KOLBA-295078 format. One line per field, with one value per residue: residue number from 0; y, x negated, z of N, C-alpha, C in turn. Coordinates in steps of 0.05 Angstrom, whole numbers, plus 5000, padded with zeros to 4 digits. Atoms other than C-alpha are relative to their C-alpha. Last residue first. Layout:
i c(NUM;...);
n_north c(Y;...);
n_east c(X;...);
n_up c(Z;...);
ca_north c(Y;...);
ca_east c(X;...);
ca_up c(Z;...);
c_north c(Y;...);
c_east c(X;...);
c_up c(Z;...);
END
This chain:
i c(105;104;103;102;101;100;99;98;97;96;95;94;93;92;91;90;89;88;87;86;85;84;83;82;81;80;79;78;77;76;75;74;73;72;71;70;69;68;67;66;65;64;63;62;61;60;59;58;57;56;55;54;53;52;51;50;49;48;47;46;45;44;43;42;41;40;39;38;37;36;35;34;33;32;31;30;29;28;27;26;25;24;23;22;21;20;19;18;17;16;15;14;13;12;11;10;9;8;7;6;5;4;3;2;1;0);
n_north c(5020;4988;5004;5022;4999;5023;4997;4988;5011;4981;5014;4984;4973;4979;5009;4998;4972;4999;5019;4988;4977;5011;5012;4978;4985;5016;5002;4974;5008;5025;4996;4983;5016;5019;4984;4993;5025;5007;4982;4973;5000;5008;5003;5019;5000;5023;4996;5023;4991;4999;5022;4987;4975;5006;4980;4986;4991;4982;4999;4977;5004;5012;4993;4979;5012;4990;5006;5024;4992;4987;5021;5016;4984;4999;4990;5022;5015;5014;4987;4992;5024;5017;4987;5003;5028;5008;5010;5022;5024;4999;5020;4997;5002;4996;4987;4998;4979;5002;4976;5004;4975;5000;4983;5015;4985;5015);
n_east c(5015;5024;5006;5019;5017;5018;5029;5010;5025;5022;5025;5024;4992;5006;4997;4972;4993;4994;4978;4976;4993;4989;4974;4981;4996;4982;4974;4985;4972;4998;5009;4980;4976;5007;5000;4973;4986;5008;4985;5011;5028;5019;5028;5013;5029;5016;5028;5019;5028;5008;4991;4991;4985;4977;4998;4974;4989;4977;4982;4982;4973;5001;4976;5006;5012;5027;5017;5016;5027;5014;5006;5022;5025;5009;4983;4998;5025;5010;5023;5020;5008;5017;5026;5015;5008;5021;5024;4992;4992;4971;4984;4973;4976;4975;4978;4974;4984;4971;4988;4971;4986;4973;5000;4992;4998;5008);
n_up c(4984;4990;4972;4996;4976;5003;5004;4975;4992;4997;4992;4997;5007;4981;4973;4992;4994;4971;4994;5012;4984;4975;5006;5006;4975;4982;5014;4999;5002;5015;5027;5014;5005;5022;5024;5008;5008;5028;5018;5004;4991;5021;4992;5018;4996;5008;5007;4999;5003;5028;5017;5025;4994;4982;4978;5001;4974;5004;4977;4996;4988;4973;4986;4981;4976;4993;5023;4995;4990;5022;5019;4989;5003;5028;5021;5019;5001;4976;4989;5020;5015;4983;4996;5025;5002;4981;5014;5017;4984;4994;5014;4989;5018;4985;5014;4985;5014;4998;5013;5000;4995;5011;5024;5023;5024;5023);
ca_north c(1807;1853;1819;1847;1888;1906;1953;1966;1953;1974;1939;1965;1939;1868;1803;1833;1845;1770;1759;1823;1797;1730;1764;1809;1750;1706;1760;1777;1705;1712;1784;1769;1712;1755;1810;1760;1731;1801;1819;1759;1689;1703;1710;1736;1768;1783;1831;1831;1882;1856;1872;1923;1902;1829;1843;1779;1755;1714;1683;1664;1618;1615;1628;1621;1554;1590;1554;1557;1629;1603;1556;1612;1657;1602;1588;1543;1600;1642;1691;1652;1613;1672;1717;1667;1664;1739;1758;1767;1809;1857;1855;1910;1889;1905;1877;1860;1835;1797;1782;1733;1734;1667;1678;1653;1674;1639);
ca_east c(4183;4236;4290;4309;4371;4412;4470;4542;4564;4636;4699;4770;4839;4815;4838;4849;4774;4758;4760;4718;4664;4665;4655;4599;4562;4572;4542;4486;4463;4387;4388;4431;4385;4323;4355;4372;4302;4271;4311;4282;4297;4371;4429;4497;4534;4606;4649;4725;4781;4851;4877;4834;4824;4803;4758;4747;4675;4648;4579;4541;4482;4407;4401;4329;4340;4387;4447;4475;4497;4556;4579;4573;4615;4668;4676;4640;4615;4677;4686;4732;4773;4775;4801;4855;4878;4876;4913;4984;4957;4921;4845;4796;4725;4657;4593;4528;4466;4417;4343;4302;4229;4193;4119;4124;4093;4108);
ca_up c(7184;7156;7115;7047;7033;6971;6984;7002;6930;6926;6905;6902;6884;6880;6849;6780;6771;6775;6699;6689;6736;6700;6633;6660;6692;6630;6584;6634;6646;6636;6658;6719;6739;6730;6773;6827;6828;6828;6890;6925;6951;6945;6994;6974;7033;7016;7055;7057;7071;7059;7128;7166;7238;7230;7170;7129;7119;7061;7063;7001;6990;6978;6903;6880;6847;6800;6769;6839;6824;6782;6837;6887;6842;6834;6908;6957;7001;6986;6928;6881;6933;6981;6925;6906;6979;6986;6923;6951;7009;6961;6966;6984;6971;7002;6972;7007;6969;7013;7004;7046;7027;7033;7045;7117;7182;7247);
c_north c(5014;4980;5014;5000;4977;5002;4973;5004;5015;4984;5020;4981;5019;5027;5022;4992;5002;5028;5003;4981;5012;5022;4990;4989;5022;5015;4985;4998;5024;4992;4976;5006;5016;4983;4983;5015;5005;4975;4994;5016;5027;4999;4989;5000;4979;5005;4974;5011;4976;5009;5005;4978;5014;5024;4994;5019;5016;5007;5020;4996;5026;4997;4985;5010;5020;4985;5010;4991;4975;5006;5011;4978;4984;5017;5002;5009;4976;4984;4987;5011;5008;4975;4983;5013;4995;4971;4988;4988;4976;4974;5002;4983;5006;5000;5003;5016;5000;5024;4996;5027;4994;5027;5002;5019;4982;5016);
c_east c(4987;4986;4973;4993;4981;4979;4986;4970;4991;4975;4978;4977;4977;5011;4996;5005;5028;5010;5010;5024;5026;5008;5014;5028;5021;5006;5020;5028;5018;5029;5004;4992;5021;5024;4993;5001;5029;5014;4993;5018;4987;4972;4983;4970;4988;4971;4989;4972;4981;4972;4991;5008;5011;5017;5025;5002;5026;5012;5022;5016;5015;5027;5001;5025;4993;4990;4971;4984;4982;4971;4984;4992;4977;4975;4986;5016;5000;4975;4989;4975;4978;4990;4981;4973;4984;4991;4979;4976;5007;5008;5029;5018;5025;5023;5024;5019;5028;5012;5030;5012;5030;5014;5027;5000;5008;5004);
c_up c(5024;5018;5006;5030;5000;5022;4997;4997;5025;5008;5000;5006;5001;4991;5021;5029;5011;5008;5029;5006;4990;5018;5025;4994;4995;5025;5018;4987;4998;4994;4983;4971;4985;4993;4976;4974;4991;4990;4971;4983;4998;5011;4977;5005;4981;5004;4990;4995;5004;4994;4971;4980;4976;5006;5016;5024;4995;5027;4994;5025;5002;5013;5027;5016;5021;5024;5004;4976;5004;5008;4976;4981;5011;4996;4972;4975;4980;4995;5025;5013;4980;4985;5017;5003;4975;4998;5018;4984;4982;5014;5008;4983;5016;4980;5018;4983;5015;4985;5000;4991;4999;5008;4987;4976;4977;4975);
END
């Protein structure tokens, strides 16, 4: 079945100190503060948070959007709040890295 909906995912990797893990999960989880912020866009499709079982404190987030352009438009429209929120959350992690931006292949 063909569909015109493009599924787009942004993957981030984080290293979180043991004493910050609960707070991190609250902010970055599927019902967390970032997801709540992203829900201002009708093109946001949800967030998944994964915890590495072999490397304590390592997490991956998968933020799903309808398209890359939709995410970039959202960030442009809310850049000041996005940057401020990102800075507020900086203390929860010792490292963060963008793994990449991916779209599904039909």
